[in-house]
N, C-alpha and C positions, 0 to 999 in steps of 0.2 A: 797651391794654397797661398793666397795673398795675405797681407797683414802680419808678416813675420819680420818686417823691417821697420826700424824707428830712427828718426833723425833726418836732418837736412844736409849738414856738412860733416858733422861727426855722426856717422851712421853705424847702426848695428843690425845684424840679422842673426837671430837665434835659429837653431835647427836641432832635430833629434826628438826621440820619443822616450817615454819613461822606461819601457822595456825593450828598447832597441839596443844596438851596439854601443851607443853613446850619445851624448848631447854636447852642444857647443855653441860657438858664436863666431861670426866674422865681423871685425871692426874695420870700417873704411873711413879715412879722413883723419886718422891720428897723425900728427906731425912727426917728422923724423927728429932724432936727437933726444928722445925721452928715454932715460935709463929705465930698463924694464927686465925683470927676470920672473921666473915661475913663482918664486916665493912672494913677490908683490901681489900676485893674483891669488895664490894659495891662502894667504892670510885672510882674505875676504871670503873665500869659499869655505874655510873652516868654520866661519861664523854661521853658515846655513846648513852645514852637512848634518845628516841624521846621527842619532845615537849619542847626543851630547848629554842627555839626562833622561830620567824616566818619563818626562813629558814630551819626548820626541819619538818618532818612529824608530823601531829597532832595525830597520833596513841597514845592513852593514856595508856602507859605501865609504871608501876613503876619499872619493871626489878629488883625485889627484889630477891637476891640470897639465896639459901638454901644449906648448907653444909650437904650432906647426909652420907658421910663416910670419913675416913682418918684423922679425927681430934678428939682428946680427951683431955678434960680439957685445951682447948686453944692451944694445941701443935700438930703438925703433928706427925702421928704414924709410918710413913714409908710405910703404905699400900696405895692402890689406893684412891685418893681423888675424890669424885663424887660431882659435883655441878649442881644445877638445878635452872632455872628461869621459872616460869609458865607464859604462854601466857594468858592475861586477856582481851584484847580488839581486838579480831579478827573480822573483817567485811568481812567474806568470801563471802557474797552476792555481794560485789563489784567486784568479779572476775568471777561470774557465766557466763558472756558472753564471757569469754576467753577460755573456755574449748576446743573449736575447732579452735581457732585463734592463730597464732604465732605473738607475740609482737615484733616489731623491737627493736633490741638492747638487747634482753633478751635471756635466755637459753631454751626457750620453744621448739624450733625446734630441737636443738641438744639433749636435754634431752629425748624427745619423740622418736627420731630416735634411740638413744642408748638403752633405756629401754623398749620402746613400750608402756609406760604408765607414766603419770606424774601427780604430784599434782599441779594444776594450781592456787591454792589459794595463791597468793602472791609469787609464785615461788618455794614453798616448800624448799628443801635443797639449792636451788640456791639463796634464799633470803638473803639480807644483815643481816637478823636477826640471821643467822647461826653464825655470828661473836661474838655473846654474849659469846659462849663457849671459843673462842679464847681470848677474853678480860678477862674473869674470870681466865683462866689459866695464862694469862700474868700478872695479879696482883700478883700471887704467884711467878712467875719467877722474877718479878721486886723486890719482897721482898728479894729473894735470892741474887740478884745482889746488892741490897742496903747493905745487910749484908757484902758483899765483898768490899764495897766502890765504886762500879761501878754505874755510874749515866747515865740516859737517859733523854734527853730533846727533845720533839717532838712538832711540831707546823705547822700551815698552812703557807706555803711560798708564794703561789699564788692562786688566784681565778680568772678565766677568764683572762682578761688583766691586772689585778692588781697584780704586782709582787714586793716582798720586797727584796731589795738588802741587803747583809750582813752588809754593812755600816750603814743601817737604822734599824737594829735589836735592839729591846728593850725587852729583855726576861722577864722582870718583868711585861710586859703588856699582855703576852699570855693569862692569865686567867681574864683579865679585859674586854675582849670582847667575844661575843658568837661564833666568827669564829676561835678562838684560833690562832690569828695572833700576831706576836711579834712587832706590830706597830698599835696603836689604830687609827691613821689617815688612814692607809691603810685599816683597817677593816671597817671604815666608807665608804670609796670609794667602797670597795667590796660589802658592804651592799646595797649601792645605785644601783650598777650594777645588783645585784641579784633581787632587787625590780623591776627594769625595765624588767628583764627577766620573772618574775612572771606575769607581766601584759600581756605579749605576750604568756603565757603558755609554756615557754621554761625552760631550765635548763643549768647549767654550770659545767665545770670541774675545775681542779686545781691541785696543787702540795703540797706535804707534805714533810718536811725535818726532819730528825732524827739525833741527835748528841749524840754519846756515848763516855763518858770520863772515864779515869782511868782503861781501859782494860789492863790486863797484856799482855806482849809481847808473841807471839807464839801461840795464840788461833786460831784454825782452822787447817784443814788437807791440805796437799800439792797437792792433786790430785782432786778427785771427790767431796770431802767434804770441799773444800776451804771455808773460812769464808765468802767471798763476794758471792760465788756461793750459799752457804746455805742461806744467807740473801736474795739473789735474789729469790730463790725458795719460801721462806717464804712470802716475800712481794708480789710476783707475784701470790701467791695462793689466795690473797684477791680479791674477785670478780670484783671490779671496777678498779683495777690497770691495766694500759696498758703499763707502761714503768718504768724502774728502773735505778738508777744511784748510783755509788760510787765515792766519791771525785769529781774531775772535770767532770766525766761522759762523756756526749756527747761532751763537749768542748775539751776533750783530743784528739778526732779524728781530730781536725783542728789545733792542735798546733805542736811544734817540740820537739824533745827529750831533747835538752839542756834547754828548759823551763819547760818541764813536769817532768823531773827527780827531786826528792827531795834530795838535798845534805845533808849529815850527818855532824854533828858537836858535840862538847862536851861542855856541860854547867854544871858547878858545879860538874864535875866528872861523869856526866851521858851522855850517847849517845842519841842524839835527832836529829830530822830532822829540817832543816831550814824552809822548806815549807811543805805543806800537800796536794799536788795535788793528791796523791794516795788515799786520804780519809781514812788514818789509816790502810791500808791493803797492804802488800807486799807478793807476792808469795802465796796468799791465807791465810796468817796468820796476826794477828794483830801486828802492829809495835810500839805500845805505844802511837801513836798520836791519837787525837780524830777521831773516826770512823764517817764519814758523809755519809748518804745515803738519797736518794730522791725517793719518789713514785709519779707517775703521774696518776691522777684519771680522768676517763672519765666522761662526763656529765651524770646526772641521766637519764636512758633510759625511765623511766615512765613519759611521759609528756602528757598534756591534749590537745595538738594540734592534729588535725586529720592527721593520717598517713596511707599510703597505705601498704597493706600486703597481705597474702594469708591465707586460711583456711587449715586444715589438709588434706582436699580433693583436695588441689591445686587450689581452686577457688579464684580469685582476690576479695579483699574486702578492706574496710577501717576500721580504729579503732580510737576511742577516749578513752584514758585510764582515768578512774575515780578512785576515792579512795584517800588515803592520802600518798603523796610522797614528798620526800625532793627535793627542787629545786637545791640543791647542796649536794653531798655526803661528800665532803672533811672534814668539821669540825667534824663530828661524826666518820670519819675514822682515825682521828689523833691517837686516843688511840688504834685503831686496829693495825695500823702500829707499834706503840710502843710495843704493846703486842707481836706481831709476832717476832719482833727483840729481845725482852727479852727472849722469849722461845728458840729461836735459840742460843743465847749466852749461856744460862744456859746449854743447851744440849752439846754444844762444850766445855764449861768449864769442865763439868763432864767427857767428853771423854779425855780431855787433862791430867787428873790426872794420867793416866798410860803411859804417853808418854816417861818418863825416868825411868829406873830401880831404880835410887836413890830415886825417889819419892815414888815408891811402897814400897821399903825397909823402908823408913822413916815412912810411914803411919803405917805399921804393927809393927815396932819397938816401936813406940809411944804407 
């Protein structure tokens, strides 16, 4: 199965299935000398693990990470880092009736048509549990970024009809509610909305916003590996994401050039933009402004309402999905979006180190 590897210099390969022995990731290209312990990674994994609130699956997984290689005496060695999380609470019997039925909104049909065989227990590789490897790698990438002074703030911007406007952001409140929203009042409204959906056996979608600050100017390549294109690929590779935006995003299509263009000015001897409609990226490269991206997440496809579908033999049937499923994916996906952004930034930062001959000479002269 190809397509499980991401990155050019800072590379990751995720592995494992939802109901297999475990899931994990191998990270290749991490420099030696980075202080790293399991707690650094566990802090990230705890943000996506199940059972955090009534709005997440009740699957009882501790998601404890094990560092299998690449770290010695608390420091990375420059060799591949292998991380594993063992699956502990698989209820595979919950999926026994799905062996010959295609679930609406899932990858059952496409997976079986492509490979001729599929792991129907929770979706196998198509399960959201695959993102554990991404988050574990993202924790390492985020530590590299932090060392460089680059910061990432990611949060839930919307759940269903509850949308938070930038003027109402209170970033200190993000971790004060289980939905990771930068506004506790909005989180209460979203919680009430989700509670009503749960009574009707339905689910909700939403939006995640990610803000990256202190990025150097010029990160990203100018053609196929543009920073915004690379971020789009990374974020769109997350299973539940159906749309992606940079800066003004969709709104840019309905505005005019004189308003959309960001004028340059000089402040304290430094070139800056007066506005940031571009979302911190010009010509595929970072421009020094905050990079602002959004991921739009579909409603959880596993719902307990009766739905009509077909069997693998093309026979019409109906299905009621049992098991433990999130009524909304968004809160647990916040750290997944952050992780994929961090991995992408580190990879492009490493590529940028040889963009000028002066930089190469300086590195080897030192």
